[in-house]
C-alpha positions, 0 to 999 in steps of 0.5 A: 552515509548515515540517515538523519533520524529526527523522531520516532513514530508515536505508539498509542493504545488503540483502546484508549483512543477515540475515533475523534481523537484519531481523526484530529491527531492523525488523519487531519494532521496526516501523521503516522502512528503505531496502534496497540491493543486492537488485534487480540480477537483476530483469527489470524493471530491464532491460526497463523502463528505457532506457540513460539511466535513464528509463522505457522507455514504449514497451515498456509500450505495446507489450507491455501497452498493452491493460491497463485501469488506474486512474490518479490525477489529482494535481490533483483531489481527491475526499474524502480521495483523488485523483480516479481515472480508468480508461484503457488503459496505452497511453492513459496512456503517450500522455498521459505522452509528451505531457507530457514533450514539452510540458516540453521544448518550453518548457524549464521545468517544467509548473506545473499539477498538473492535467496530472499523471496517476499510474498506481496499483495496477496488478495487474501480476503477476496479469495477466502471471504468466508475465512474471516481472518480479521476485523478491520479496526474501526479507525479505518472503516471509513474506506471509500476505496474498498467500499467502491470496489466491493460494489463493483460488478466483478463481485456480482458476477465473479465467475466471468471475472475469474475467467478474465484473471482479474483478481489483481484489481478486486480490492486493496486488502493484502497479506504480506509474508516473508522471512527475516531480511526481506524488505520493500524499497522506498516508495509512496503508496498507490494513489497517495492513499492512506494505508495501515499494516498489522503485524500478525507475527514478526517485527518490521523496521520502518523509515518515513520521510514527510511529504514536505521533504519528498523532493530530497529523494528525487533527482534534479528533474524529479523523475527518478527516486532513490531505490534503497536508502541504505545503498550508496546513494549518488550525491551527484544524481540525488543532491538533496538526499543527505539533507533528508530527515527521517522518522523511524520506528520498530513495529512489533507483533500485534501492532498496527501502523498507520501510514499517512498520505504522501509519506515515502517509506522503506520497510525491513522485516527484522524477523520472519513476518506476516502482515495484513495491509489495506490501502484506503482513502476518505474525505481527509485525503481525497485531495491527495488522490485527486492531485496525483492523478491529475498531475500524472494525467497532465503529464500523459497528455503532454507526452502525447501532444504531438500525435493529438491531431492524428489520433482517433481516440486521443483521450482514450490513449491518454487514459491508457497511458496513465493506467500503464504508468501511474496506477494499476490494472484496475484503472478501468474501474476508476474510469467509471468511478465518479470520484476519479474521472480525469478529463479536461473538465474540472467538474470533479476537482476536489479541493482541500478547502471543501473540507472547511465548510463542514463542522464534523468528519461525518458531515464531510464524508456523507456530503461528499459520498452522497454527491458522488452517488448523485453524480453516478446516478445522473 
């Protein structure tokens, strides 16, 4: 079944784009865009790439080889995700080099996806803050998610948190690395946050589905979504899938793609690729974050309603269930955040209409951020 491609994602020179234009055309409109011209001075674009444009794998083994990372097996599925393995960066690089050698020796592509491993969600910045691999483009600096996590006490007392092995909830800044053919299944980003992804080297192909059509990739009960848009999708289970209209683009080296809130997407590495990725949110998409957490919280309460009368800590159980099924191990951080406290009260129910009271983006951000600080101080 072929995909219906409606349009290509716009490509814009970031040097010719003002912040106001970016806000009005992409943040407010919640539209994807590829930005060029913003990565020339990045250290990663020098150290991590060989002269022929391919990844400098030996550099990673030499300088960061002992880091423990999560690696996805692109040929093995566990529920709605790829199977995850844990190994050192050196071990991952060794397997990548072996794969490259086998491809060259047979002068053809390796067709067995089970041999394709993809390093994902590496918290590189938190592990190596002194390295300064890149500078976040100013379009994405209004980042409340990482701003909050950077202030969290895990960073003021890192030794105690290292003993607890809690690097997984330190921030939402990641490095991804994988050979040609690695891919990420269809998904929408955590918290329905924004994300941006910068190709240090390699090439990615992206397929996007707008939020207005996301129901088309779910089953009739809206509980399970399509895993791979290129597999033989069951018309019986996913009756709306054939009606979905997609956006598509190819992201080249030294290009950054902005992924808006609520857009489902599937990504394929067309070459050996290294990318830097952030999840983030601010005033323009905070309503998305609130809506998904509130919806999932209500679902968690409904599932547990039958045991409410016999449970000593029903609210705590709901929160733990939400953490296990919706977000991540960092939920215990968000329970303390004034932005995302989920409870029966609607005290923190941010509505989209709040944004219309302000005449500028700065007024929105500082008013809401200041309000959050006041709540936290009380």
